[in-house]
C-alpha positions as CSV (number, residue, x, y, z in Angstrom):
1,M,-16.2,21.3,-41.9
2,S,-17.1,23.6,-39.1
3,A,-17.3,22.7,-35.3
4,E,-21.0,22.9,-33.7
5,V,-21.2,24.8,-30.2
6,L,-23.3,23.2,-28.7
7,K,-25.7,25.2,-25.5
8,Y,-27.2,23.4,-22.9
9,T,-29.2,25.1,-20.2
10,R,-28.3,24.0,-16.5
11,E,-31.3,22.1,-16.5
12,Q,-30.1,19.8,-19.6
13,V,-26.7,19.6,-17.9
14,E,-27.9,18.2,-14.5
15,A,-30.3,15.9,-16.5
16,L,-27.6,14.5,-18.1
17,E,-25.2,14.4,-15.2
18,I,-28.3,12.1,-13.7
19,A,-27.7,7.8,-14.9
20,P,-29.7,5.0,-13.5
21,G,-28.2,2.7,-11.2
22,T,-27.5,-0.7,-12.2
23,V,-29.9,-3.1,-10.9
24,H,-28.2,-6.2,-8.9
25,E,-29.5,-9.4,-7.8
26,N,-30.3,-10.2,-4.2
27,L,-27.7,-13.7,-4.2
28,E,-27.2,-13.1,-0.7
29,G,-27.8,-16.6,0.6
30,W,-27.9,-18.3,-3.0
31,I,-26.5,-21.8,-3.7
32,P,-26.4,-22.2,-7.4
33,E,-26.6,-25.5,-9.2
34,L,-23.4,-26.0,-10.6
35,A,-24.4,-28.6,-13.2
36,N,-22.6,-28.2,-16.4
37,D,-19.9,-25.8,-17.6
38,D,-22.2,-22.8,-18.5
39,D,-23.6,-23.2,-15.3
40,V,-20.1,-22.8,-13.4
41,R,-19.5,-19.9,-16.1
42,A,-22.4,-18.3,-15.3
43,A,-22.6,-18.8,-11.2
44,L,-18.8,-17.4,-11.4
45,E,-19.8,-14.4,-13.8
46,K,-22.6,-13.4,-10.6
47,A,-19.9,-13.8,-8.0
48,F,-17.3,-11.5,-9.8
49,D,-20.3,-8.8,-9.5
50,Y,-21.1,-9.9,-5.9
51,R,-20.1,-7.1,-3.5
52,G,-19.7,-9.8,-0.5
53,D,-18.0,-13.0,0.6
54,V,-18.2,-16.2,-1.2
55,T,-17.7,-19.8,0.0
56,L,-16.0,-22.0,-2.5
57,T,-16.2,-25.8,-2.0
58,L,-13.6,-27.5,-4.0
59,K,-13.2,-30.8,-5.5
60,N,-10.7,-32.1,-3.0
61,G,-13.1,-31.1,-0.3
62,E,-11.6,-27.8,0.9
63,R,-13.8,-24.9,1.7
64,V,-12.5,-21.5,0.6
65,D,-14.1,-18.2,2.0
66,A,-13.3,-15.4,-0.6
67,Y,-14.3,-11.9,-2.1
68,I,-13.6,-12.7,-5.7
69,F,-12.0,-9.5,-7.3
70,N,-11.1,-10.6,-10.7
71,R,-11.6,-13.6,-13.3
72,S,-10.4,-14.9,-16.6
73,T,-12.2,-16.6,-18.7
74,G,-10.2,-19.1,-21.1
75,A,-11.5,-21.6,-23.5
76,T,-12.2,-24.5,-21.2
77,L,-12.8,-24.2,-17.4
78,A,-9.0,-25.5,-16.9
79,D,-8.4,-22.5,-18.5
80,S,-10.4,-20.0,-16.9
81,F,-9.8,-18.5,-12.9
82,V,-10.7,-16.3,-10.3
83,H,-8.9,-14.3,-8.3
84,Y,-9.8,-14.0,-4.6
85,F,-8.5,-12.8,-1.3
86,T,-9.2,-14.6,1.8
87,P,-9.7,-13.0,5.4
88,K,-6.9,-15.5,6.5
89,A,-4.5,-14.4,3.8
90,D,-2.5,-11.3,2.8
91,D,-1.6,-12.3,-0.6
92,R,-4.0,-12.3,-3.8
93,R,-5.1,-15.9,-5.1
94,K,-5.7,-17.5,-8.2
95,L,-8.1,-20.6,-8.5
96,S,-9.1,-22.5,-11.8
97,Y,-12.9,-22.7,-12.4
98,A,-12.4,-26.6,-12.7
99,E,-11.3,-27.3,-9.2
100,I,-14.5,-25.3,-7.6
101,A,-17.0,-28.1,-7.2
102,R,-20.0,-25.6,-5.2
103,L,-20.5,-22.2,-4.9
104,E,-22.3,-20.4,-2.1
105,F,-23.1,-16.6,-1.8
106,S,-22.3,-16.9,1.9
107,G,-21.1,-13.0,2.9
108,K,-23.1,-10.3,3.4
109,D,-24.0,-8.3,0.2
110,R,-21.9,-4.8,1.7
111,A,-24.3,-2.7,-1.1
112,A,-27.6,-4.4,-0.1
113,G,-30.4,-1.6,-0.1
114,K,-27.9,1.0,-1.0
115,H,-28.6,2.4,-4.8
116,W,-27.1,5.0,-7.0
117,E,-30.7,6.9,-7.1
118,D,-30.5,7.0,-3.0
119,W,-27.5,8.8,-3.3
120,V,-28.7,11.4,-6.1
121,K,-31.4,11.9,-4.1
122,A,-29.5,12.9,-1.2
123,Y,-27.0,15.1,-3.0
124,N,-30.4,17.0,-4.6
125,E,-31.8,17.8,-1.3
126,K,-28.7,19.0,0.0
127,K,-28.1,21.1,-3.2
128,A,-31.9,22.2,-2.7
129,A,-31.4,23.2,1.2
130,G,-28.3,25.8,-0.1
131,E,-25.7,23.3,1.2
132,K,-21.9,24.2,-0.4
133,N,-18.9,21.8,-0.6
134,I,-21.6,18.6,-0.9
135,A,-20.2,15.4,-0.8
136,L,-21.5,11.9,-0.7
137,H,-20.0,9.3,1.8
138,P,-20.6,5.8,1.5
139,D,-21.9,4.4,4.6
140,K,-19.2,2.7,7.4
141,L,-19.0,-1.2,6.9
142,E,-19.8,-3.1,9.6
């Protein structure tokens, strides 16, 4: 079997390097209805993808401001967990889906209005202007 040598023009390589960004829903301020297990699972999946804090109201009435950084799903809500940080504690926390009564997308979406396409446009403008050692840096958070 022979190895095929692929040759690309500079334009073809640059076109391959620019991939479309992910479209994110505007969830900031949203309070989903958690009427059944599927609603809870879908809302917590969106909370995992959210780039801001959420407020979880537990079935015991406690409210937790959290940034959800991971989740593990099981066969039941009791076997499914969110992993989160809170502003009031240095350690990571874990909470069963079954303990959650309400979810609010309460924090500012830190990436709202910032899209990959905007970054690529800025890069291409700098490159076209002849700048060298171009680096794109994220905006500072408040």
